[in-house]
C-alpha positions as CSV (number, residue, x, y, z in Angstrom):
1,X,114.9,147.6,134.6
2,X,114.1,150.8,136.4
3,X,111.0,153.0,136.1
4,X,107.9,151.3,134.6
5,X,107.7,147.6,134.1
6,X,109.2,146.7,130.7
7,X,108.8,143.3,128.8
8,X,110.7,141.7,126.0
9,X,110.1,138.7,124.1
10,X,113.4,137.1,123.0
11,X,113.1,134.6,120.1
12,X,116.2,132.5,120.8
13,X,118.2,131.0,123.8
14,X,121.0,133.2,123.0
15,X,118.9,136.4,123.3
16,X,117.4,135.0,126.6
17,X,120.9,134.4,128.1
18,X,122.1,137.8,127.0
19,X,119.2,139.6,128.7
20,X,119.6,137.6,132.0
21,X,123.2,138.4,132.1
22,X,122.1,142.1,131.7
23,X,119.9,141.8,134.8
24,X,116.5,141.0,133.3
25,X,114.3,138.8,135.2
26,X,112.5,136.1,133.3
27,X,108.7,135.5,133.5
28,X,108.2,132.2,131.7
29,X,108.5,128.7,132.6
30,X,110.6,128.0,135.6
31,X,112.5,125.1,133.9
32,X,112.9,126.5,130.5
33,X,112.2,130.4,130.8
34,X,110.0,130.0,127.7
35,X,106.8,132.0,127.8
36,X,105.3,131.1,124.3
37,X,106.2,129.8,121.0
38,X,106.5,131.8,117.6
39,X,105.5,130.2,114.3
40,X,108.4,128.6,112.4
41,X,109.7,130.4,109.4
42,X,108.2,129.1,106.1
43,X,110.6,126.9,104.5
44,X,112.5,128.2,101.3
45,X,111.2,126.8,98.1
46,X,113.2,123.9,96.6
47,X,111.5,122.5,93.7
48,X,110.7,123.8,90.2
49,X,107.0,124.3,91.2
50,X,105.6,127.6,89.8
51,X,104.4,129.6,86.9
52,X,107.0,130.3,84.1
53,X,107.4,132.3,80.9
54,X,110.2,132.3,78.4
55,X,111.3,131.1,74.9
56,X,112.8,128.2,73.0
57,X,115.9,128.2,70.8
58,X,113.5,128.2,67.9
59,X,112.1,131.6,68.7
60,X,108.9,130.3,70.2
61,X,107.3,131.7,73.3
62,X,106.6,129.3,76.2
63,X,104.4,129.6,79.3
64,X,103.1,127.2,81.8
65,X,102.9,125.9,85.3
66,X,104.6,123.2,87.3
67,X,102.4,122.2,90.2
68,X,103.7,121.0,93.6
69,X,102.7,117.4,92.5
70,X,105.1,117.5,89.6
71,X,102.4,117.7,86.9
72,X,103.1,120.5,84.5
73,X,101.4,122.2,81.5
74,X,103.3,124.3,79.0
75,X,102.1,126.0,75.8
76,X,104.4,127.1,73.1
77,X,103.8,129.3,70.1
78,X,105.5,131.8,67.7
79,X,105.0,135.4,69.0
80,X,101.9,136.9,67.4
81,X,100.5,133.6,66.2
82,X,98.0,131.1,67.8
83,X,99.1,128.5,70.3
84,X,101.0,125.8,68.4
85,X,101.0,122.9,71.0
86,X,100.6,121.9,74.6
87,X,103.3,119.9,76.5
88,X,101.9,118.0,79.6
89,X,103.7,115.5,81.8
90,X,104.9,114.6,85.3
91,X,108.2,115.9,86.3
92,X,110.8,115.5,89.1
93,X,112.7,118.4,90.6
94,X,115.5,117.8,93.1
95,X,118.5,119.9,94.0
96,X,118.2,122.2,90.9
97,X,117.8,119.3,88.5
98,X,114.3,118.8,86.5
99,X,113.5,115.8,84.4
100,X,110.3,114.3,82.9
101,X,110.2,111.0,81.0
102,X,106.5,110.8,80.2
103,X,105.7,114.1,78.4
104,X,103.0,114.2,75.7
105,X,103.3,117.0,73.1
106,X,99.8,117.8,71.8
107,X,100.1,119.5,68.5
108,X,97.4,121.7,67.1
109,X,97.1,119.5,64.1
110,X,96.0,116.6,66.2
111,X,99.2,114.6,66.6
112,X,100.2,113.5,70.1
113,X,103.8,112.7,70.4
114,X,106.0,111.2,73.3
115,X,108.8,113.5,74.7
116,X,111.2,113.9,77.5
117,X,112.5,116.9,79.2
118,X,115.7,117.4,81.1
119,X,117.0,120.7,82.7
120,X,117.9,122.6,85.6
121,X,116.3,125.4,87.8
122,X,116.7,127.8,90.5
123,X,113.7,127.7,92.7
124,X,111.4,130.7,92.0
125,X,113.9,132.2,89.6
126,X,115.0,130.4,86.4
127,X,114.2,127.3,84.5
128,X,116.1,125.9,81.5
129,X,116.7,122.8,79.7
130,X,115.9,120.7,76.6
131,X,112.8,119.1,75.0
132,X,113.6,115.9,73.2
133,X,111.0,114.7,70.8
134,X,111.2,112.4,67.6
135,X,115.0,112.6,67.7
136,X,115.0,116.5,67.7
137,X,116.2,118.5,70.7
138,X,115.0,122.1,71.3
139,X,116.4,124.2,74.1
140,X,114.4,126.5,76.3
141,X,114.7,129.1,79.1
142,X,112.0,130.7,81.4
143,X,111.8,133.0,84.2
144,X,109.5,132.8,87.2
145,X,106.2,134.6,87.3
146,X,105.2,135.7,90.9
147,X,101.5,135.7,90.0
148,X,101.7,132.0,91.0
149,X,102.2,132.9,94.6
150,X,99.1,135.0,94.8
151,X,96.0,132.9,95.5
152,X,92.7,134.4,94.0
153,X,89.4,133.8,95.9
154,X,87.1,131.5,94.2
155,X,84.5,134.2,94.0
156,X,86.8,136.5,92.1
157,X,86.6,134.1,89.1
158,X,82.8,134.4,88.8
159,X,81.7,135.7,85.4
160,X,81.4,134.9,81.8
161,X,84.4,134.9,79.4
162,X,84.4,135.0,75.7
163,X,86.7,133.8,73.0
164,X,86.3,133.9,69.1
165,X,84.4,132.9,67.2
166,X,81.5,132.1,69.7
167,X,83.1,130.3,72.6
168,X,81.8,131.1,76.2
169,X,82.9,129.8,79.6
170,X,81.0,130.8,82.7
171,X,82.3,130.3,86.3
172,X,80.1,131.0,89.3
173,X,81.1,131.8,92.8
174,X,81.1,128.2,94.0
175,X,83.3,126.9,91.2
176,X,80.8,125.5,89.0
177,X,81.9,125.8,85.2
178,X,80.0,125.7,82.1
179,X,81.0,126.1,78.6
180,X,79.7,126.1,75.0
181,X,80.6,126.6,71.4
182,X,77.6,127.1,69.3
183,X,79.5,127.1,66.1
184,X,80.8,123.5,66.8
185,X,77.9,122.1,68.9
186,X,80.2,121.3,71.8
187,X,79.4,122.0,75.4
188,X,80.8,121.0,78.8
189,X,80.2,121.3,82.5
190,X,82.6,121.0,85.5
191,X,84.2,122.3,88.7
192,X,87.2,124.4,89.6
193,X,88.6,124.3,93.1
194,X,91.6,126.1,94.6
195,X,94.9,124.4,94.4
196,X,96.3,124.9,97.7
197,X,97.5,128.4,98.6
198,X,98.7,129.3,95.0
199,X,97.1,131.2,92.1
200,X,95.8,128.1,90.3
201,X,92.6,126.2,90.3
202,X,92.1,122.4,89.8
203,X,89.9,121.8,86.9
204,X,87.6,119.0,85.8
205,X,85.4,119.3,82.7
206,X,83.1,116.8,81.0
207,X,82.2,117.3,77.3
208,X,79.1,116.6,75.3
209,X,78.3,117.2,71.7
210,X,79.6,115.8,68.4
211,X,81.7,118.8,67.7
212,X,84.0,118.5,70.7
213,X,87.7,118.2,70.1
214,X,87.9,115.7,72.9
215,X,84.7,113.9,72.0
216,X,82.4,113.2,75.0
217,X,85.2,112.7,77.5
218,X,86.3,114.2,80.8
219,X,89.5,116.2,81.0
220,X,91.4,117.2,84.2
221,X,93.7,120.2,84.3
222,X,94.1,123.8,85.8
223,X,92.8,127.2,85.3
224,X,94.1,130.6,86.3
225,X,94.2,134.3,85.4
226,X,96.6,134.6,82.6
227,X,97.6,138.2,83.1
228,X,94.9,140.1,84.8
229,X,91.6,139.4,86.5
230,X,90.0,139.7,83.0
231,X,91.8,136.9,81.1
232,X,91.0,133.3,82.1
233,X,93.0,130.4,80.9
234,X,91.7,126.7,81.0
235,X,93.8,123.8,80.3
236,X,92.9,120.2,80.5
237,X,93.8,116.8,79.1
238,X,92.2,113.4,79.1
239,X,93.4,110.8,81.4
240,X,94.6,108.6,78.5
241,X,96.8,111.6,77.4
242,X,95.3,111.4,73.8
243,X,93.5,114.8,73.6
244,X,93.5,118.1,75.1
245,X,91.4,121.2,75.6
246,X,92.3,124.8,76.2
247,X,90.4,128.2,76.4
248,X,91.6,131.7,76.8
249,X,88.9,134.3,77.1
250,X,88.2,137.7,78.1
251,X,85.7,138.6,80.9
252,X,82.4,140.0,79.6
253,X,81.0,143.2,81.1
């Protein structure tokens, strides 16, 4: 309007009508006035998907991941002590309510116990509820860990990761995974591939050797950087949900 040509791109019909009323001349489609479309805003998260860290009413620390598929993996342990157990299952999260009726609690001593989980959440913020197992209920609360929202290029995982006493896992830039534990005679091979646009990899490992805690079976699970790009966590369980494997190692070199 006056002087050199000027152009504006209103993003709504209301803005378009206001500009025409002010004397602007539209340059778009003769029927609608539209010139181009802009991407729709990303929908706000509505489920309990994400990475979580918190504690139980018994004073144990908990951390884990709930995937967009509803599958979840949670560790719990007393602060300063080794991991006590892994809780794995399929959950449903709708309108702030979370529930799971098929959880399996893999204890470090070898026992695998059925469990249920019921709770509530605020998407990408808080998660709380109760774990029910063998007639005992334990409450928990957790907060969201935003590292889940940061996808990591597969090549960034490339390297060898070590954990006591002599466990080693190597990931190459294509996602091929190998691992060994000379002290037990166990080894595995597998693959890791990105899980959508989040900071998690889908993991498949096949074990060999008499000393493997999962015998010579295949486990599926997830992998991700626990805190920094130097600490890698692998979590997997057999399809029959009777055994699990985990590894937490520091990058070598």
